[in-house]
N, CA and C atoms as a LAMMPS dump frame, in Angstrom:
ITEM: TIMESTEP
0
ITEM: NUMBER OF ATOMS
456
ITEM: BOX BOUNDS ff ff ff
-5.0000000000000000e+02 5.0000000000000000e+02
-5.0000000000000000e+02 5.0000000000000000e+02
-5.0000000000000000e+02 5.0000000000000000e+02
ITEM: ATOMS id mol type element x y z
1 1 1 N 0.827 -1.217 -0.314
2 1 2 C -0.229 0.103 -0.047
3 1 3 C 0.906 1.245 0.403
4 2 1 N 0.651 2.333 -0.816
5 2 2 C 1.218 3.438 -1.079
6 2 3 C 0.524 4.403 0.042
7 3 1 N 1.843 5.025 0.669
8 3 2 C 1.075 6.292 1.51
9 3 3 C 2.077 7.258 1.416
10 4 1 N 1.948 8.595 1.821
11 4 2 C 3.107 9.787 2.067
12 4 3 C 3.117 10.087 3.509
13 5 1 N 4.419 10.265 3.679
14 5 2 C 4.695 10.422 4.993
15 5 3 C 4.398 11.836 4.896
16 6 1 N 3.946 12.105 6.882
17 6 2 C 3.492 13.339 6.997
18 6 3 C 4.379 13.951 8.02
19 7 1 N 5.459 13.092 8.577
20 7 2 C 6.497 13.399 9.414
21 7 3 C 7.773 12.455 9.1
22 8 1 N 9.152 12.816 9.38
23 8 2 C 10.461 11.802 9.526
24 8 3 C 10.016 10.915 10.65
25 9 1 N 10.466 9.585 9.663
26 9 2 C 10.436 8.163 10.743
27 9 3 C 11.559 7.592 10.453
28 10 1 N 12.226 7.214 11.456
29 10 2 C 13.403 6.782 11.49
30 10 3 C 13.166 5.442 11.242
31 11 1 N 14.163 5.097 10.194
32 11 2 C 14.215 3.738 8.905
33 11 3 C 13.223 3.417 7.927
34 12 1 N 12.4 4.502 7.74
35 12 2 C 10.863 4.492 6.799
36 12 3 C 11.096 5.358 6
37 13 1 N 11.2 6.634 6.384
38 13 2 C 11.567 7.869 5.376
39 13 3 C 11.001 9.206 5.95
40 14 1 N 11.409 10.076 5.097
41 14 2 C 11.208 11.718 5.483
42 14 3 C 9.599 12.121 4.956
43 15 1 N 9.683 13.415 5.377
44 15 2 C 8.37 14.2 4.956
45 15 3 C 8.05 14.076 3.82
46 16 1 N 7.014 13.723 3.092
47 16 2 C 6.366 14.31 1.462
48 16 3 C 6.515 12.727 0.767
49 17 1 N 7.797 11.678 1.403
50 17 2 C 7.84 10.477 0.782
51 17 3 C 6.924 9.788 0.372
52 18 1 N 6.859 9.219 -0.718
53 18 2 C 5.782 8.215 -0.931
54 18 3 C 6.404 6.748 -0.703
55 19 1 N 6.051 5.877 0.052
56 19 2 C 6.678 4.895 0.448
57 19 3 C 5.333 3.557 0.053
58 20 1 N 6.104 2.642 0.185
59 20 2 C 5.222 1.501 -0.109
60 20 3 C 5.322 0.046 1.245
61 21 1 N 3.972 0.324 1.971
62 21 2 C 4.278 -0.462 3.524
63 21 3 C 3.232 -1.834 3.349
64 22 1 N 3.15 -2.475 4.303
65 22 2 C 2.048 -3.383 4.632
66 22 3 C 0.913 -2.587 5.182
67 23 1 N -0.409 -2.979 4.124
68 23 2 C -1.399 -2.52 4.613
69 23 3 C -2.049 -2.479 5.959
70 24 1 N -1.518 -3.463 7.012
71 24 2 C -1.662 -3.393 8.517
72 24 3 C -1.152 -2.404 8.642
73 25 1 N 0.274 -2.135 8.733
74 25 2 C 1.13 -1.275 9.199
75 25 3 C 0.554 0.339 8.988
76 26 1 N 0.2 0.358 7.623
77 26 2 C -0.279 1.891 7.229
78 26 3 C -1.559 2.343 7.894
79 27 1 N -2.645 1.353 7.908
80 27 2 C -3.934 1.568 8.624
81 27 3 C -3.403 1.7 10.096
82 28 1 N -2.968 0.438 10.936
83 28 2 C -3.023 0.909 12.058
84 28 3 C -1.938 1.99 12.696
85 29 1 N -0.999 1.799 12.448
86 29 2 C 0.172 2.669 12.741
87 29 3 C 0.265 4.506 12.113
88 30 1 N 0.391 4.335 11.075
89 30 2 C 1.198 5.644 10.316
90 30 3 C -0.188 6.46 9.992
91 31 1 N -1.341 5.823 9.432
92 31 2 C -2.583 6.808 9.458
93 31 3 C -3.243 6.892 10.772
94 32 1 N -3.525 6.039 11.401
95 32 2 C -4.201 6.218 12.905
96 32 3 C -3.722 7.346 13.659
97 33 1 N -1.977 7.121 13.784
98 33 2 C -1.223 7.91 14.426
99 33 3 C -1.084 9.676 13.873
100 34 1 N -1.505 9.868 12.766
101 34 2 C -1.269 10.637 11.569
102 34 3 C 0.005 11.079 11.185
103 35 1 N 0.755 10.004 10.729
104 35 2 C 2.285 10.158 10.344
105 35 3 C 2.38 9.883 8.664
106 36 1 N 1.135 9.396 8.252
107 36 2 C 1.091 9.324 6.669
108 36 3 C -0.185 9.753 6.261
109 37 1 N -0.807 9.918 4.888
110 37 2 C -2.056 9.613 4.334
111 37 3 C -1.865 8.786 3.319
112 38 1 N -2.818 8.196 2.696
113 38 2 C -2.623 7.33 1.552
114 38 3 C -2.315 8.265 0.407
115 39 1 N -2.073 7.806 -0.604
116 39 2 C -1.276 8.247 -1.848
117 39 3 C -2.207 8.283 -2.736
118 40 1 N -3.287 9.066 -2.739
119 40 2 C -4.09 9.231 -3.475
120 40 3 C -3.688 10.709 -4.504
121 41 1 N -4.065 11.044 -5.614
122 41 2 C -3.554 12.055 -6.287
123 41 3 C -4.013 13.455 -5.888
124 42 1 N -5.072 13.681 -4.788
125 42 2 C -5.549 14.797 -4.288
126 42 3 C -4.599 14.751 -3.108
127 43 1 N -4.28 13.725 -2.332
128 43 2 C -3.324 13.611 -1.204
129 43 3 C -1.868 14.045 -1.837
130 44 1 N -1.412 13.864 -2.584
131 44 2 C -0.216 14.079 -3.318
132 44 3 C -0.051 15.252 -3.464
133 45 1 N -1.079 16.053 -3.87
134 45 2 C -0.985 17.474 -4.41
135 45 3 C -1.16 18.327 -2.824
136 46 1 N -1.95 17.831 -2.195
137 46 2 C -2.424 18.375 -0.681
138 46 3 C -0.817 18.588 -0.118
139 47 1 N 0.083 17.324 -0.143
140 47 2 C 0.852 17.287 0.792
141 47 3 C 2.403 18.153 0.042
142 48 1 N 2.436 18.36 -0.926
143 48 2 C 3.165 18.996 -1.955
144 48 3 C 2.974 20.492 -1.391
145 49 1 N 1.636 21.12 -1.44
146 49 2 C 1.396 22.473 -0.859
147 49 3 C 1.901 22.506 0.963
148 50 1 N 1.983 21.56 1.621
149 50 2 C 1.936 21.88 3.045
150 50 3 C 3.69 21.327 3.365
151 51 1 N 4.163 20.916 2.582
152 51 2 C 5.189 19.964 2.795
153 51 3 C 6.416 21.202 3.582
154 52 1 N 6.479 22.392 3.23
155 52 2 C 7.061 23.466 3.778
156 52 3 C 6.817 23.545 5.044
157 53 1 N 5.43 23.6 5.426
158 53 2 C 4.976 23.867 6.914
159 53 3 C 5.216 22.72 7.642
160 54 1 N 4.875 21.069 7.006
161 54 2 C 5.233 20.294 7.876
162 54 3 C 7.209 20.222 8.179
163 55 1 N 7.843 20.59 7.228
164 55 2 C 8.942 20.582 7.658
165 55 3 C 9.339 21.452 9.073
166 56 1 N 8.719 22.548 8.818
167 56 2 C 8.908 23.656 9.976
168 56 3 C 8.587 23.128 11.57
169 57 1 N 7.133 22.44 11.413
170 57 2 C 6.694 21.555 12.768
171 57 3 C 7.655 20.549 12.787
172 58 1 N 8.657 19.824 11.937
173 58 2 C 9.328 18.755 12.201
174 58 3 C 10.422 19.444 13.052
175 59 1 N 11.082 20.287 12.683
176 59 2 C 11.983 20.976 13.03
177 59 3 C 11.707 21.709 14.385
178 60 1 N 10.441 21.799 14.714
179 60 2 C 10.142 22.416 16.017
180 60 3 C 10.426 21.114 16.778
181 61 1 N 9.377 19.902 16.419
182 61 2 C 9.267 18.841 17.265
183 61 3 C 11.033 18.322 17.655
184 62 1 N 11.693 18.669 16.704
185 62 2 C 13.131 18.094 17.033
186 62 3 C 13.682 18.975 17.987
187 63 1 N 13.396 20.432 17.849
188 63 2 C 14.205 21.352 18.925
189 63 3 C 13.845 20.833 20.56
190 64 1 N 12.121 20.437 20.362
191 64 2 C 11.833 20.448 21.648
192 64 3 C 12.453 18.834 22.441
193 65 1 N 12.709 17.858 21.12
194 65 2 C 13.397 16.859 21.754
195 65 3 C 14.687 17.287 22.182
196 66 1 N 15.228 17.944 21.639
197 66 2 C 16.951 17.993 21.892
198 66 3 C 16.736 18.771 23.416
199 67 1 N 15.934 19.798 23.615
200 67 2 C 15.9 20.548 24.983
201 67 3 C 15.554 19.249 26.168
202 68 1 N 14.707 18.536 25.871
203 68 2 C 14.372 17.195 26.792
204 68 3 C 15.648 16.191 26.993
205 69 1 N 16.649 16.032 25.854
206 69 2 C 17.208 15.323 25.739
207 69 3 C 18.661 15.697 26.642
208 70 1 N 18.948 17.305 26.663
209 70 2 C 19.676 17.948 27.336
210 70 3 C 19.406 18.035 28.561
211 71 1 N 18.212 17.852 29.089
212 71 2 C 17.768 17.651 30.747
213 71 3 C 17.753 16.35 31.25
214 72 1 N 17.783 15.467 30.189
215 72 2 C 17.55 14.307 30.914
216 72 3 C 18.926 12.926 30.363
217 73 1 N 19.62 13.272 29.372
218 73 2 C 20.553 12.712 28.851
219 73 3 C 21.575 12.191 30.112
220 74 1 N 21.844 10.992 30.137
221 74 2 C 23.115 10.144 31.157
222 74 3 C 22.708 10.627 32.64
223 75 1 N 21.467 10.916 33.003
224 75 2 C 20.883 11.135 34.383
225 75 3 C 20.688 9.68 34.689
226 76 1 N 21.213 9.359 36.265
227 76 2 C 20.408 8.39 36.791
228 76 3 C 19.411 8.544 37.476
229 77 1 N 18.53 7.449 37.505
230 77 2 C 16.998 7.817 38.223
231 77 3 C 17.179 6.367 38.918
232 78 1 N 16.873 6.45 40.443
233 78 2 C 16.775 5.533 41.315
234 78 3 C 15.612 4.948 41.632
235 79 1 N 15.353 3.793 41.569
236 79 2 C 14.244 2.699 41.964
237 79 3 C 14.575 2.408 42.954
238 80 1 N 13.706 1.905 44.385
239 80 2 C 13.828 0.906 44.965
240 80 3 C 12.38 0.15 45.039
241 81 1 N 12.971 -1.398 45.025
242 81 2 C 11.962 -2.365 44.791
243 81 3 C 12.091 -3.313 45.785
244 82 1 N 11.251 -3.91 46.114
245 82 2 C 11.509 -5.453 46.834
246 82 3 C 11.929 -6.381 46.217
247 83 1 N 12.998 -7.047 46.84
248 83 2 C 13.751 -7.964 46.161
249 83 3 C 13.664 -9.349 46.987
250 84 1 N 14.014 -10.683 46.272
251 84 2 C 14.028 -11.932 46.827
252 84 3 C 15.708 -12.443 47.662
253 85 1 N 15.694 -13.116 48.12
254 85 2 C 17.024 -13.525 48.881
255 85 3 C 17.876 -13.381 47.892
256 86 1 N 17.938 -13.774 46.153
257 86 2 C 18.671 -14.049 45.236
258 86 3 C 19.264 -12.757 44.836
259 87 1 N 18.603 -11.483 45.47
260 87 2 C 18.611 -10.129 44.782
261 87 3 C 17.92 -10.135 43.239
262 88 1 N 16.79 -10.648 43.34
263 88 2 C 16.214 -10.702 41.85
264 88 3 C 14.905 -10.136 42.348
265 89 1 N 14.126 -8.927 41.376
266 89 2 C 12.854 -8.453 41.251
267 89 3 C 12.022 -9.032 41.779
268 90 1 N 10.81 -9.03 42.237
269 90 2 C 9.192 -9.239 42.268
270 90 3 C 9.025 -8.834 40.834
271 91 1 N 8.832 -9.44 39.738
272 91 2 C 8.657 -8.572 38.269
273 91 3 C 9.77 -8.223 37.617
274 92 1 N 9.384 -6.969 36.833
275 92 2 C 10.308 -6.289 36.191
276 92 3 C 9.965 -4.643 35.946
277 93 1 N 11.191 -3.902 36.097
278 93 2 C 10.62 -2.509 35.559
279 93 3 C 10.353 -2.177 34.409
280 94 1 N 9.151 -2.042 33.62
281 94 2 C 8.755 -1.73 32.668
282 94 3 C 8.488 -0.136 32.383
283 95 1 N 8.672 0.053 30.699
284 95 2 C 8.516 1.37 30.45
285 95 3 C 7.687 2.383 30.9
286 96 1 N 6.299 1.782 31.357
287 96 2 C 5.221 2.764 31.969
288 96 3 C 6.201 3.454 33.253
289 97 1 N 6.832 2.445 34.145
290 97 2 C 7.363 2.897 35.371
291 97 3 C 8.682 3.776 35.114
292 98 1 N 9.399 3.889 34.196
293 98 2 C 10.277 4.243 34.215
294 98 3 C 9.855 5.884 33.31
295 99 1 N 8.978 5.723 32.629
296 99 2 C 7.916 7.485 32.443
297 99 3 C 7.622 7.844 33.586
298 100 1 N 6.933 7.192 34.475
299 100 2 C 6.427 7.778 35.522
300 100 3 C 7.606 8.241 36.234
301 101 1 N 8.752 7.508 36.427
302 101 2 C 9.993 7.977 37.304
303 101 3 C 10.621 9.364 36.674
304 102 1 N 10.692 9.484 35.498
305 102 2 C 11.104 10.709 34.798
306 102 3 C 10.212 11.757 35.09
307 103 1 N 8.656 11.307 35.275
308 103 2 C 7.87 12.793 35.003
309 103 3 C 8.052 13.293 36.464
310 104 1 N 7.88 12.171 37.575
311 104 2 C 8.116 12.622 38.886
312 104 3 C 9.459 13.372 39.483
313 105 1 N 10.706 12.581 38.711
314 105 2 C 11.84 13.73 38.851
315 105 3 C 11.977 14.953 38.286
316 106 1 N 11.409 14.646 36.878
317 106 2 C 12.309 15.966 35.886
318 106 3 C 11.09 16.804 35.553
319 107 1 N 9.825 16.513 35.502
320 107 2 C 8.154 17.049 35.275
321 107 3 C 8.587 17.052 33.671
322 108 1 N 9.276 16.008 33.461
323 108 2 C 9.045 15.545 31.572
324 108 3 C 8.333 14.335 31.548
325 109 1 N 7.198 14.755 30.376
326 109 2 C 6.368 13.318 30.235
327 109 3 C 6.684 12.746 28.757
328 110 1 N 7.019 11.321 29.167
329 110 2 C 7.684 10.668 27.863
330 110 3 C 6.611 9.623 27.655
331 111 1 N 6.321 9.316 26.379
332 111 2 C 5.14 7.906 26.192
333 111 3 C 6.189 6.965 26.393
334 112 1 N 5.611 6.264 27.456
335 112 2 C 6.623 4.765 27.319
336 112 3 C 6.688 4.266 26.013
337 113 1 N 5.946 4.154 24.891
338 113 2 C 6.438 3.535 23.725
339 113 3 C 8.122 4.201 23.374
340 114 1 N 8.432 5.2 23.7
341 114 2 C 9.814 5.825 23.35
342 114 3 C 10.568 5.558 23.983
343 115 1 N 10.155 4.46 25.064
344 115 2 C 11.61 3.932 26.044
345 115 3 C 11.689 2.432 25.836
346 116 1 N 13.088 2.52 25.657
347 116 2 C 13.521 0.916 25.25
348 116 3 C 14.919 0.68 26.015
349 117 1 N 14.463 -0.514 27.282
350 117 2 C 15.438 -0.903 28.129
351 117 3 C 16.009 -1.421 27.124
352 118 1 N 17.783 -1.657 27.52
353 118 2 C 18.622 -2.177 26.427
354 118 3 C 18.66 -3.46 26.734
355 119 1 N 18.334 -4.204 28.166
356 119 2 C 17.883 -5.759 28.43
357 119 3 C 17.101 -5.428 29.452
358 120 1 N 16.275 -6.312 29.732
359 120 2 C 15.11 -6.523 30.592
360 120 3 C 15.674 -6.316 32.029
361 121 1 N 14.864 -5.739 32.899
362 121 2 C 15.407 -4.68 33.943
363 121 3 C 14.676 -5.79 35.059
364 122 1 N 15.21 -6.906 35.796
365 122 2 C 14.519 -7.746 36.654
366 122 3 C 15.553 -8.114 37.977
367 123 1 N 16.661 -7.432 38.232
368 123 2 C 17.577 -7.521 39.479
369 123 3 C 18.225 -6.014 39.44
370 124 1 N 18.631 -5.878 40.864
371 124 2 C 19.56 -5.19 41.258
372 124 3 C 20.426 -4.569 40.559
373 125 1 N 21.015 -3.467 40.408
374 125 2 C 22.168 -2.842 39.402
375 125 3 C 21.691 -1.871 38.39
376 126 1 N 22.563 -1.436 37.735
377 126 2 C 22.483 -0.153 37.11
378 126 3 C 22.056 -0.583 35.739
379 127 1 N 21.194 -0.146 35.125
380 127 2 C 20.878 -0.451 33.549
381 127 3 C 20.226 0.972 32.634
382 128 1 N 21.26 0.445 31.394
383 128 2 C 20.945 1.721 30.282
384 128 3 C 19.648 1.479 29.802
385 129 1 N 19.235 2.713 29.266
386 129 2 C 17.788 2.847 28.537
387 129 3 C 17.922 3.828 27.755
388 130 1 N 17.421 3.359 26.477
389 130 2 C 17.175 4.409 25.476
390 130 3 C 16.17 5.003 25.128
391 131 1 N 15.876 5.968 24.832
392 131 2 C 15.064 7.113 24.476
393 131 3 C 14.609 7.838 23.577
394 132 1 N 14.032 7.258 22.624
395 132 2 C 13.865 7.76 21
396 132 3 C 13.192 8.86 21.145
397 133 1 N 13.579 10.235 21.198
398 133 2 C 12.831 11.584 21.53
399 133 3 C 12.27 11.869 20.085
400 134 1 N 12.883 11.715 19.22
401 134 2 C 12.569 11.927 17.761
402 134 3 C 13.482 11.027 16.457
403 135 1 N 13.159 10.841 15.417
404 135 2 C 13.79 10.448 14.721
405 135 3 C 15.357 10.75 14.567
406 136 1 N 15.626 11.885 15.133
407 136 2 C 17.324 11.964 14.779
408 136 3 C 17.587 12.345 16.049
409 137 1 N 16.839 12.368 17.082
410 137 2 C 17.382 12.543 18.502
411 137 3 C 16.738 11.458 19.757
412 138 1 N 18.135 10.983 20.004
413 138 2 C 18.008 9.949 21.416
414 138 3 C 18.777 10.405 22.399
415 139 1 N 18.38 9.903 23.409
416 139 2 C 18.916 10.154 24.875
417 139 3 C 18.939 8.922 25.383
418 140 1 N 19.829 8.711 26.711
419 140 2 C 20.192 7.768 27.323
420 140 3 C 20.497 7.895 28.616
421 141 1 N 19.5 7.161 29.43
422 141 2 C 19.92 7.48 31.265
423 141 3 C 19.857 5.977 31.277
424 142 1 N 20.167 6.264 33.113
425 142 2 C 20.26 4.938 33.6
426 142 3 C 19.498 4.787 34.674
427 143 1 N 19.106 3.422 34.929
428 143 2 C 18.083 3.056 35.958
429 143 3 C 18.715 2.203 36.965
430 144 1 N 18.951 3.168 38.231
431 144 2 C 19.681 2.23 38.915
432 144 3 C 18.614 1.363 40.117
433 145 1 N 18.817 0.257 40.251
434 145 2 C 17.54 -0.273 41.102
435 145 3 C 18.046 -0.746 42.481
436 146 1 N 17.774 -0.414 43.326
437 146 2 C 17.992 -0.538 44.705
438 146 3 C 16.849 -1.346 45.528
439 147 1 N 17.804 -1.901 46.654
440 147 2 C 16.708 -2.745 47.205
441 147 3 C 15.731 -1.86 48.119
442 148 1 N 14.541 -2.223 48.589
443 148 2 C 13.542 -1.606 49.493
444 148 3 C 14.091 -2.422 50.781
445 149 1 N 14.333 -1.589 52
446 149 2 C 14.736 -2.284 52.97
447 149 3 C 13.101 -2.495 53.746
448 150 1 N 13.237 -4.166 53.975
449 150 2 C 12.082 -4.522 54.509
450 150 3 C 11.89 -4.45 56.096
451 151 1 N 12.973 -4.073 56.517
452 151 2 C 13.064 -4.235 57.994
453 151 3 C 12.279 -3.089 58.362
454 152 1 N 12.055 -2.269 58.046
455 152 2 C 11.583 -0.818 58.312
456 152 3 C 10.062 -0.98 58.689
């Protein structure tokens, strides 16, 4: 299925580009999230007209992403969790929890879908987490997992 991209998307294409993608991906992700339009003749003409405007919007998004990246890049966020005798966590730390942690500490709202732990966080220690803020801007933070003292 051919679609026209309305924003730069990493590993897929740039604004105004007409690409061929699977029907489900186009319908369920690109079009549903207003990242693309069906590649009809009318839509192609419309995108050509607003391409400059879309470029400006993308630059603005990139600027905001860079500001967020400068605030959180290489920061360490600490989480206290209950652990087993083997120093393993009960469950794991998910992107949703990391998102809440960043929001509480830095007052920055980051969608959990943008957060990608390099490996699953299931034990005590320090873990690297990548955050895709924009197709061209990534931040890296560290999540330090400490034991929640049960004797209190």
